[in-house]
N, C-alpha and C positions, 0 to 999 in steps of 0.2 A: 264706203264700208257699211256692212250690215249692222243694224241695231243689236245690242247685246253681245257683240263680238269685240275683241280688242285688236289693235294693230300697232306695231312698233316701227319707228323710223330712226335711222342712225345717220348722223352727220359727223364728218371728220373736221376737227378744228386744229389749227396750227399756231404755236406760240412764236411769233416773229420778234419778240422783244429779247433783251439780254438778261432778263430777270425771270425767276420762277413765278408763275401766276397761279391764282386759285380762283377760277371763274365761278360765277353763280347764276342761277336761272330764277326768275320771278315772274309775277303777273300771270299765274297759272290758275285756270279754273279747276274745280275738283275732279273733273274727268280726264285731266292730263297729268301724267307722272313723268318726271325726268330724272336723269342722273348724268354725271360727267365722270368718265373713267380714263386716266386717273384724275382725282380731284385737284391735284397739284401738277402743273405742266412745266417742266424745265425748259430753258431756252432752246429753241430749235426743235422741240419735240411735239408730237401730236397727241390728241386725246379724242375720244369718241363721245359725242353727245347723243344720249338715247332718249327718245321721246315716245311714250306710250299713250295712245288714246284709248280710254276705257269706254267702249260703247254702252256697257251696262249702267254706267254712271251718268251718261250724257242724256239730258232731257230735251235736247234739240233735234229737229228733223231737217233734212235737206242740207244745203250748203252752210257750213260754219267757217268762220274766219277769226282766228285768235292770234294775238301778237304776244309771243314769248319774249321777255326781256332778258338779254344776256349781258352780264356785267363781267368784263374780263378780270378785274382785280378790285382793289379797295378804292380806286379813284372814282372820279365823277362820271367818266365816260361809260356809256352803255349802248347796246345795239338791240334792234328788234328783229326777231325771226318770225316771219308769218307762218302759221300753220293752217292749212286749208284741208277740209274734208267734206264729204257728201254722205250724210247719214240716211240710209234707206231701211225699210222694214226687213226683218229676217224671216224668211219662209222655209228655212232648211228643214224644219221638223214637220212640215205639212205632209199628210198622207195623200195618195192619189184621190181618195174619196173626198178629203177636205178640199182639195184643189177643184174638184168638180162642182162643189157647192160654194166656192169662193166668190167674193164680190167681183163685179166686172164693171169698170168705168166705160161709159159710152156718152159722147157729147152729141147734142142735136145736130151740130155741124162741126167740121174740123177747124173752122175759123169763124170769127165774129167780125162783121163789118160795122165799124163805129161811125161810118159816114164822114162828113166834113167837120173838121175841128178848126175853129178860128183861133189864130194866135192871140187876137185881141178880145176874144169872147170869153164866155164863162165855161164852167166844167161841163163835160159831155158824159152821159151815162148810158150804158146799154146793158141788156140782160142776156145771159146764156143759160142753157139748161144742161145739167149733168145728171145722168141717169145711172142707177145701179141695175144692170141686167143680170147680175148674179143672184144667188139664193140667200147667202148670208149678208149680214149688215155691213155696209161699206163705211169705213171710218176715214175721215179726212184729217190727217195729222197736221198738215200745214199747207197753206196756199201762199205763193209768192211770185213776184216778177222782178227782174233786174231793171226794168224800165223805170226811170225816174218820172215822177208826176203821174203815176198810174196806181190807183188804189183798187184792191179786189176784196170783196166780201162774199161769203157763202151764207145762204139762208139757214142751212143745217150742216152740222159736221158728222152726223150719223144718218145714213140713208138705208132703209130697209130694202130687201130685194124687190125689184119691180117698181120702186118708187124713184122720185127725182128731187132735185133741189135747184133753186135759182142761184146763179152766179152774177153778181153785180160788178161791172167794170166801169170805173170812173176815171176819166182823163182830165187833168188840170193843165190846160195849154200854157199857163204861166210857168209851170215847172217842167213840162215835158221838153226833152232835148231831142233834136232830130228834125229833119225836113219832111219826113213822111212818118205816118203812124204805122208802125210795124214791130210787133213784139210777141212775146208768148208768156202765158201764165202756167206755172207748174203746180200740180196738186200731188202732194206726198200722201199716198193712200195705202190701204191694205189689200190692194189688188195684186196678187202674186205675178200676174202676167204684165202688169203695167204700173209698177209702184210709184213711178214719177210720170203721171199722165200730163200731157201738154195740150194747151188750147191756144191757138194763135189769134191775135186781134190785128186788124188792118184798117186803114182809113186814109183820108187826105188831110193834110195840114195846109191852111191858107192864111 
């Protein structure tokens, strides 16, 4: 979903017990609002759980994963409902002229070869280059990878038009899972044509 926009999700719940229950939801960050209608569910009846994610209140970028706690009644038992979203920049108000001057992410290569990584050796680091071939300043909101044992750092998070920044990729073989080195790094940026720019890294594990 786009930043600064809201999104609602509705889930149906069913009371399988022989008593009326009054469920509650907790463990909510400030950008998630919820309600249960009706708030008291008779035996054998249904209710709707409404979950609203407020993009304007969320300070996170890219994938988010929250666990909403549902307590069916006053007892000890509770359940966790995962809420997953992907927050990207909002470009809906950009004019054609602004898009022409917008930042543009370009990598020196579409993949980085990290070479041979020894399972019994130390950390291996390589550099990549990210360039802004647009006119306006490129802003990097977040850089992440789902690969365990891989750390990514950028030299600058704001790059002027025509300029570039270094990306440092470090692999810790003691933490890396997998028989081969093959993953991707995602850059959440203000490039309207490529808001989640991806850079692949490959190598050999021995």
